N, C-alpha and C positions, 0 to 999 in steps of 0.2 A: 350513458357512456359514449364518448366520441373518439374512439381509438383511431389513431393515425392510419391512413390508407396503407394496406399491405405492401403496395409497390414502393412505399417510402421507408418501410421499417428496416429491411435488411441493408440497403445502401447507407442509411444513417448510422445503424448499429456498427457496420463494418468500418465506416469512416471514423467514428468515435473510438472504436477499439484500436484502429491503426494509430491514431494520435496517442492513445494511452500507451501503446508499445514504445513509441519514441519518448514519451514521458519517462518511462522507467529505464530505457536505454541510456538516456542522458544522465539520469541519476546514478546508475550503477557503474558507468565507465570509470569513475574515480577509483572505485574499489579495485579495478583491474590493474591500475598503474601505481597503487600506493607505495610499494617498495622503491620504485624509481623516483617518485616525488620525495619520498623520505630521504633517499640518498642524496639527491641534488640540493635539497634545502636543509639537510641535517636535522631532521625532526625526530623527537621521541614518539613512542606509540601514543602517549597521551595527547600530544599536539596533532598527530595525524587524526586521532578521534575528533579533534576540534574542527577539522575540515568538514566532516559529516555533520557535526553539530551546527556549523554555520549554515549549511543547506537547510537543516531543519528549522533554524530560527527564521530564515526567510520564508519558509513554507508554512509553519503552523502559526506564527505570530500574525501573518496577514490573512490567513484563512477566514477568521470571523468577519473581516471586512468584505471579502468576496461573498460570504454567506449573506450578509446584510444586503449587498447589492444584487445578489442572485435571486432573492425573493421579490425584487421590485423592478428589475431592468431586463432588457433583452440579453439572454445568456450568451449568444454566439459572439457578440462583440467583445464581451469580457474574456471568453475562451480564446478567441483569435489573438487578442492582445497578450494573453498569458503564454500562448505557444511561442509567439515571437520573442517575448522577453526571456523565457527559459532557454531558447535556442541561442540567443546572443550571449547569455551568461555562460553557456557551455563553451562557445567559441572563445570567449574572453578568458576562460579558465586555462586554455592552452597558451595564452599570452602572459600568464602570471610571471612576475619577476621575483616573487618571494612569498613567504608564508601569508603576510597580511593582504596582499593583493589577491591571492588565491581565495582567502577567506571571503573577501568582498564579492568576488565573482560567484562563489558557491551560494552566497546569500541571494544573489540576483536569480540564480537558477531556481531556488526555492520559492521566491516571490512569484515567478511565472507559473510554476507548477501548481501553486496553491489555487489559482483561478480554475484550472482545468479539473483538478481532483475534487474541488468543492462543488462545481456546477454540473459536470457531465453525468454523474449518476442520477440526479434528479431529472435531467433531460430524458434519460432512458426510461425512468419510472413513468414519465408522462407519455411515452410512446407505447408501452405495453400494459395490458390488463394485469391485475394481480395474479391470475393463474399462470401467466407467461413471464412475469417480470423477473423472477429469480433466475430462470434459465437465461434470459437476456443479459442479466447482470453477470452471470457466471461466464458467459462468452466475452463480455466486455473486460472482465478481470483476468482472463487468461493472458492478457497483455502484460500483466505484472511479471510472471515468470519468464515469458518469452522475451520481453523487452529487457528485463534484468539480465537474462542469460546472454542475449546478444551484446549487451553492454560489456559483460564480463569477457566473452569470447572475442568479440571484435576489438575491444579495447586492448586485450592482451596481444592479439596478432598484429594490430597496427603499431602498437608500441614496439614490438620486436623488430619490425621492419623500418619504421620511420621515427620512433621515439614517442615518449608519452604525450608531448604537446599535440602531435598529429592525431592522437586518439580523440582528443576533445574536438578538434576541427571536424573530423569525420562524423562524429556523433551529432554535432550541433547544426551543421549547415542545412540538412534537409528540412528542419523545422521552420525555416524562414519561408519556404514555399508552402508548406502544409498549413501555415497560419492563414494564408489567403483562401485555401480550400474550405476552411470552416465557414466562411461567409456565404458559401453556396448552399449550405445545408438548410433544410426547413425546420424551424424550431416549433415544437408543439405548444399548445396552451397548457398552463399549469393545471394538473388534475384532469387532463383530457381523457385519460384511460380509466378513470375511476368509475365505479358503479354510480348510476344516476340517483343520488339521494342527497338530502340536505346536509347530512353529516359529512359526505364526501366532497361537497362543493367547496372549493378554495375560498376562504374568507380572509380578506385583507383588513386588518384592524391593528390597533396598538398592541394587542396581546400577541399576535402572530407575526407581526412585521417589525423590523428594526432590531435594535440591540436588546430590547426587553424579551424578545423570543428566547434568548439564551438562558435567561433565568427561568422561564416557563418550562423549558425542556426537562428540567429535573423533577417535574411533577409526574413524569411518566416512568413507572418502575421498570418496565421492560427496557426502555432506553438506557436507564442508569446501569442495569446489570450487563447489558450487551457491551456498553462502552467500557465499563470497569474491567471486564474480562479481556476486552480488546486491547486495553492499555498494557496489561501484563503480557499478552501474547506479542504485542508489538515490541516490547522491551526485548523479548527473546529473538524475534525475527530480525530486528535491527542489528543485533549483535551477530547473528548468523550471517546476514547478508554482507556486512562490512568486514568481518574478521575471518570468515571461514577459509578463504583462499590463503590468507597469510598464516593461519593456523596450520594448514597442510604444508605450507612452505617452511614454516619454522619448526613445528613439532615432529613432522615426519620426513623432512628433508626433500620434499618434492620440488622440482624446478617450478619457477613462478608461472611460466607458460602452461605447464602441465596442470598445476593447481587451478589456474584460471579456466583452462579447458574442462577439467573435471567438474568444477563447481558450476560452470555455465551449462554444460550438457545435462548434468543432474538437475539443475534448476529448471531447464526448459522441459525435460521429460516428466519430472515429478509434478511440476507446476501445471503443465498443460493437462495431463491426465487427471490429477487430483482436483483441480479447479472445476473442470467439467463434471467429473464424477460426483464431487461434493455438491455441486449445484443441482444436478439432475436428481440425485438421490434425495436431497433435501426437498425438492419440489414434490417428488413422489410421496415422501414421508409426510410432508405438510398437508397434502391432499387427503390423507387418511387420519392425521392426528395433528391437532393445533400446535403441539410442542415439537413438531418435526424439525424445524429449523434449529431450535435450541438444542435438541439432542445431537444433531450433527456437530454443532460447535463444541459441546461438552465432550463427546466421545473422541473427537479428533484431537483436542488438546490433551486429553488423558492418555491417548495412545502415544503421543509425541514425547512424553516425559521420560520413559525408560530408554527409548532409542536415542534421545538427546544426551542423556548421561553416558550411554555406551559410546557415542561418537567421540567424546572427549576423554574417556577413561581407557579405552582400548589401545594397546600398543601396536597391534597388528594393523598396518595401513589399509589392507583390503577390507578388514572388518570395520574399521573406523569409517571408511568411505561408504560402505554399505549402510551403516547406522546413520550417517549424516544424510544420505539420500532418503532413507526411510522417514527420518524426522521431517525433512522438507515436504515429502508427500503428505504426511499427516497434517502439517501446518496449512497447506494449501487447500485441504478439504473444506475449510470453513470460509473461504474467500467470498463466495456468492452469498450464502445465507446470512453472514454477519452484516454485510452491507444492505441486504434486503430488509433485515430486521431494523436497522438504523432508520431506513426510509419509511417503513410501514408502522413504526411504533409512535409516530408523531402525526399531527394533522398535515394535510397536503401542502398548505401554504407555508409550512415551516421546514420543508425538506432541505432546502439549501442551508438553512441555519443549523439543522440537525447534523448534516454532513460536515459543515464547517466546525461545529463544536466538537464533533467526534475527532476530526483531523487535529484540532488544537490539543485535545486531551491525550490522544494516543501518542502524539509526538512529544508534547511537553513532559509527560510522565512516563513515556515508553522508550522509543529509540533515541531520543535526544540525550537523556542521561546514560543510556546503554552504551553508546559509542565511547564516551569518556570513562565510564566506570570500568568497562572491560580493559581499555587501554591503561588506566591507572592501576588496576589490579595486576595487569601483565608487567608493568614496570616495577611493581613492588613485590610480586610473588615469583619472579624469575621466569616469566614467559606466559604465553597464552594458554598452555595446557591446563593450568589450574584456574586461570582467570575465566575461562569460558564456562566453567561449571555453574556460574550464576545464572546462565540462560535456561537450563532445564528447571531450575528452581522457580524461575518466573513462570514457566509453562504450567507448573503445578498450581500456582495461584490462579492462573487463567482457568484451568480445568475446574477448580473448586467453584469459582464464580459462575461459570457457565452451567455446571451441574445444578447449582442453586436456581438459575434461571429456568432450566428445563423442568425441574421438580415444581417450581412455583407456577409455571405455565400449565403444567398438567393438573395441578390442584385447582387452579382457577377454572379450568374447563369442567372438572367434576362438579364444582359448586354451581356453575352456570347451567349444567344439564340436570 
């Protein structure tokens, strides 16, 4: 094992985490200003959902190409280019003159973010040994709730003072400088922190490199079950992230800024605490039981089902907000271990491909249809209150799949011992 020098670990992890924060800030700022865009361009809920769909098309359609490149090229050049592209796409979103131009710019944002999301987790996996990897990834992924919350809060506040276009300018401009900073980072060798054994040595051949790797991924049962449950969870999380502020605005009569502020604060508090707690608890559990990661996934999804139903069925605003915050907490518990399992359930030389395929699947069958399905249901059922009930149903599917994974992993361990 040739783990990276300790002096380089924290600076690199913090830099990649900071970039991930801006990744999600740029992504979430759209949600903060949806009603203003909707009013200016005269859009239905279904068409507004298409704006989020456009981002996802740019994001998940291109991720397999970045996975292909990321298993054979220097990652930092691909990442730096991606940061610059998503930042320009965010800035251009503020210049949109109508629905279709905004669609094009959101596709560009997704294209840039695909590079970063596909390649950076594998970089971190190569920095840290297996015993420390899940904790490092948990820290990296706290940028999801913090960045998304900042996008929601900052987007709402900038829009209130200077209009919705300024929110995109404010979110996108810093990324152009951050892209240059990526080039200063030291990139570890693939598999640098794996135990020194022939099985752990990265092997580059036709089976693990290139587009054939995507077919081979499905030979790994753990990978299949992790990603299948992740697809269902992402369907729910996508709907939560995009529609929750508007749900509070529409169903409970909250002011848009107040709804943005609540959702943003709840997101950062629950996401920060739950991502770290879930990551560290999963590491502790896994050290004592091989199914530790899987049980954290299963129990977190199971706990989120009743609170999610309550969030959309309760008429009392205070109780609905509390249930929504609880649901967010339970969802974020799985962030670290789900990504660690994706990386560790396949050979080292296929990590970028595994992450790329996961990104493709969770968005193609998860939040991509979720945005529009919720919007379409809202248009046809008389509002978001009924439409949002499809989200806890998806969480129930995720819980079943991850329970299957946990039981299967536990049974395999008993057989092996």
